[in-house]
C-alpha positions in Angstrom: 86.4 37.2 -68.0 89.7 35.3 -67.7 92.4 37.0 -65.7 96.1 36.7 -66.6 97.6 33.8 -64.6 101.2 34.9 -65.0 103.3 34.6 -61.9 106.9 35.7 -61.2 109.8 33.4 -61.9 109.4 30.2 -59.9 111.0 30.2 -56.4 112.3 27.2 -54.5 109.2 27.0 -52.4 105.4 26.6 -52.4 102.6 29.1 -52.2 99.3 27.6 -50.8 96.3 29.9 -51.2 93.3 29.3 -48.9 90.0 30.5 -50.4 86.2 30.2 -50.0 83.3 31.6 -51.9 81.6 32.9 -48.8 82.6 33.9 -45.3 81.8 31.9 -42.1 83.2 28.6 -43.2 86.4 28.7 -41.0 88.8 29.8 -43.7 91.1 31.9 -41.5 91.1 29.4 -38.7 92.0 26.7 -41.1 94.9 28.8 -42.6 96.3 29.4 -39.1 96.0 25.7 -38.1 97.5 24.5 -41.4 100.4 26.8 -41.0 101.1 25.4 -37.6 100.7 21.8 -38.8 103.2 22.5 -41.6 105.6 24.0 -39.2 105.3 21.0 -36.9 106.4 18.9 -39.8 109.7 20.7 -39.9 108.8 23.3 -42.5 109.6 27.0 -42.4 106.2 28.7 -42.9 105.0 32.3 -43.5 101.2 32.9 -43.1 100.2 36.0 -45.1 96.8 37.6 -44.2 95.7 38.7 -47.6 92.0 39.1 -46.7 92.3 42.4 -48.4 90.1 44.7 -46.3 88.8 42.3 -43.6 92.1 40.9 -42.2 91.7 39.1 -38.9 94.6 36.6 -38.4 96.1 39.0 -35.8 92.7 39.1 -34.0 92.4 35.3 -33.9 95.9 35.0 -32.5 95.7 38.0 -30.1 98.6 40.1 -31.2 99.1 43.6 -32.6 101.9 43.8 -35.3 104.1 46.9 -35.6 104.1 46.4 -39.4 101.7 44.8 -41.8 101.1 43.8 -45.4 100.3 47.4 -46.4 103.8 48.5 -45.1 105.4 45.8 -47.3 103.4 46.7 -50.4 104.1 50.4 -50.0 107.9 49.8 -49.6 108.0 51.0 -46.0 109.2 47.6 -44.7 110.7 44.4 -46.0 108.7 41.3 -45.6 111.4 39.8 -43.3 111.1 42.9 -41.0 107.3 43.0 -41.0 106.8 39.2 -40.4 106.2 38.3 -36.7 107.1 34.9 -35.3 104.2 33.4 -33.3 106.0 32.5 -30.0 104.4 29.1 -29.5 103.3 27.9 -32.9 106.6 28.0 -34.8 105.5 29.9 -37.9 105.8 33.6 -39.0 102.9 35.9 -39.8 102.6 38.8 -42.1 99.4 40.5 -40.8 96.9 42.4 -42.9 95.1 45.6 -42.1 91.4 45.3 -41.5 89.3 47.9 -43.2 92.0 49.1 -45.6 90.3 50.2 -48.8 93.7 50.5 -50.5 94.3 46.8 -50.0 90.7 45.8 -50.9 91.1 47.6 -54.3 94.6 46.3 -55.0 95.3 46.1 -58.7 97.8 46.8 -61.5 101.4 47.3 -60.5 100.6 47.0 -56.8 99.1 43.6 -57.3 102.1 42.6 -59.5 104.3 43.7 -56.6 102.4 41.5 -54.2 102.7 38.5 -56.4 106.4 39.0 -56.7 106.7 39.4 -52.9 104.9 36.1 -52.4 107.2 34.3 -54.8 110.3 35.8 -53.0 108.8 34.8 -49.7 108.3 31.2 -50.9 112.0 31.1 -51.7 112.9 32.5 -48.2 110.4 30.4 -46.1 109.7 27.4 -48.2 105.9 27.4 -47.4 103.8 30.5 -47.8 100.2 30.1 -46.8 98.0 32.9 -48.1 94.6 33.5 -46.4 92.5 35.1 -49.2 89.4 37.1 -48.6 86.1 35.4 -49.3 84.6 36.3 -52.6 85.5 36.5 -56.3 87.1 39.8 -56.9 90.0 40.3 -59.2 92.8 40.5 -56.5 91.7 37.2 -55.0 91.5 35.6 -58.4 95.0 36.7 -59.4 96.6 35.5 -56.2 94.8 32.2 -56.4 95.9 31.7 -60.0 99.5 32.5 -59.0 99.6 30.0 -56.1 101.1 26.5 -56.6 98.1 25.0 -54.8 94.6 26.4 -54.1 92.6 24.9 -51.2 88.9 25.8 -51.4 87.1 25.6 -48.0 83.5 24.4 -48.2 80.8 23.1 -45.9 77.7 21.2 -46.6 75.5 24.3 -46.6 74.0 24.9 -50.1 75.3 28.5 -50.2 78.8 27.3 -49.4 78.7 24.7 -52.1 77.4 27.1 -54.7 80.1 29.7 -53.9 82.9 27.1 -53.7 81.9 25.9 -57.1 82.1 29.5 -58.4 85.7 29.8 -57.0 86.6 26.5 -58.8 85.1 27.7 -62.0 87.0 30.9 -62.1 90.2 29.2 -61.1 89.8 26.8 -64.0 89.5 29.8 -66.3 92.4 31.7 -64.7 94.8 28.7 -64.2 93.8 25.8 -66.6 95.3 22.6 -65.2 96.1 24.3 -61.9 96.3 22.4 -58.6 92.9 23.0 -56.9 91.7 20.9 -54.0 88.7 20.8 -51.7 88.8 20.9 -47.9 85.4 20.2 -46.3 85.2 21.9 -42.9 82.6 21.5 -40.1 81.7 18.0 -41.2 79.8 15.8 -38.8 82.1 12.9 -39.8 84.4 11.7 -42.5 81.6 10.0 -44.5 79.4 13.1 -44.6 82.5 15.2 -45.6 83.2 12.8 -48.4 79.6 13.3 -49.6 80.1 17.0 -49.6 83.2 16.7 -51.7 81.5 14.3 -54.1 78.8 16.9 -54.8 81.4 19.5 -55.7 83.5 17.0 -57.6 80.6 15.9 -59.8 79.8 19.4 -60.7 83.4 20.2 -61.6 83.7 17.0 -63.6 80.4 17.6 -65.5 80.7 21.3 -66.2 84.4 22.2 -65.9 85.8 18.9 -67.2 88.1 19.0 -64.2 89.0 16.6 -61.4 89.0 18.3 -58.0 90.6 16.0 -55.4 89.7 16.0 -51.7 92.5 17.5 -49.6 90.8 16.5 -46.4 87.7 16.5 -44.2 87.8 18.6 -40.9 85.3 17.4 -38.4 83.1 19.8 -36.4 84.9 20.2 -33.0 83.9 22.3 -30.0 87.6 22.7 -29.2 87.9 25.0 -32.2 85.6 27.6 -30.7 87.5 27.3 -27.5 90.8 28.1 -29.1 89.4 31.1 -31.0 87.9 32.5 -27.8 91.3 32.1 -26.1 93.2 33.4 -29.2 95.4 30.4 -29.2 96.3 28.0 -32.1 94.4 24.7 -31.9 97.6 22.5 -32.1 98.9 24.4 -29.1 95.8 24.3 -26.9 94.2 21.0 -28.0 96.7 19.1 -30.1 94.9 15.8 -30.0 91.4 17.0 -30.8 89.6 15.6 -33.8 89.9 18.8 -35.8 93.6 19.1 -35.0 94.2 15.5 -36.3 92.3 16.3 -39.4 94.3 19.4 -40.3 97.5 17.6 -39.6 96.3 15.0 -42.1 95.8 17.7 -44.7 99.3 19.0 -44.1 100.8 15.5 -44.6 98.9 15.2 -47.9 100.5 18.4 -49.1 103.9 17.0 -48.5 
């Protein structure tokens, strides 16, 4: 089934959706680190935790927001009021609400309202990074199709490759000609990451008739686990680590 790929009137900004077919590939950590990398390049950035039902950006960063995405979607708060500035990382965060069945089942007018909110936020902030939930449900598909750029996080594990390909296949249906790119995470080195991308790229070229470029390879780095344990962004705690350098390279490639 192809979902409608309509998005609100274009705003003077960019929506970057971060997706994965399965959990456990570092998607939320990458969304946080990319947001900080974009902010360090001088951009104004809003990170939206749209993992509808299993939100955890606030947990990884160690804060408890007074308002969250559900308050914005219900009309109880404006996005500018609900967004919280991370004190050290230089970007704003619109937190989600973990375990919210209402968000997990988002659809119809509420989903349209969310897409409109994201477009307005792109005009306000310039860069909106959306951390999507893992999986292939309709809300994730609609948001991914509405984004200007979709970054699909994959590792070299067979299940990750299979699920990442499924995300790319649905995105090709929902947004023909859309800008989808691969980020290989937890790679042993750049060469092995390139091989992982090549596997996905061949499948997309053969079966989807679509070229899927490599946005970047992020090397496996023990400093990442350390930053998550300390609930601190990587570029703050270990700015020169290999993974930090790799994510900054992805940010540069996004412009």
